[in-house]
Structure formats: structure tokens, C-alpha cells
N, C-alpha and C positions, 0 to 999 in steps of 0.2 A: 504495500499497499503505498504512497506517494501519498505524506501532508503539505500541502499549503495552506501556507501563513497569509493570510486578504490584509490587505494594507490598506484598507479601503481604495481599493487602482483597478477603474473601468476592464483594466485586462483580463485581472483574475478566471472570470468567467470564461472567455476566447479560450484560453490556454485550457483549458480542465477537461471545455467540449474537445475540443482538439484530444488531451489525451488520453478521453475516457472511444473516442473512436480508432485510436491508437491499440483499447484492451487494456489501459492501462488499467487500475484498480488507484484513485482518489480521492481522497477528503478533502474539502475547504473546509478553515475555520478562518472566526476571524482574530485579530489580533491580540481584542482589548478582549474576545470570549477563552479568553482557554492560556496554562497557564505551564511553568518550565517541567512541572513534574505530571500533569493528565500531556503532556507530551512524549512524553519518557515512558509512561507510560503505553502506550499505539504503540510504540517501536516501529516508525513508520520507516520502510524501506529506504526512501530519497525526505528529502523538507527544503522549502524554499516559501522565498517569500520575495521572489519575485522578484529582489532590487540586490544586483550585483552577483556570488558567484552561486549555486546552493550546495549545500553540504549532501555529501552523498556516500 
């Protein structure tokens, strides 16, 4: 599962839709609706804030 942190960017759901069309399992969460502990508990394969270089 890929986790996208939405920083209220209009591009987020365009990228989400594209990744889903490619068969990726993606979850989008607003940056002010999730804690670091919750992110850790989700154990995503990839994490991106859509700014800069994603962690993987």
C-alpha cells in the first residue's frame, strides 16, 4: 500500500487516480488528519507528501 499525504494540493487526486489505474493500492490522508504513529502503524510500502522526493 502506498500512502499519500495530502497537503491540500489539487494535484493529489489526479496522481491518486493514475496510480490506481496502474493497479496500485493507494490511501490518501490529509496532513492534519494523521499522526506519525498512525503512519507507522499503517506500515506503507511507500510514502509521499507530493513535495520533493518520496521516501521508499
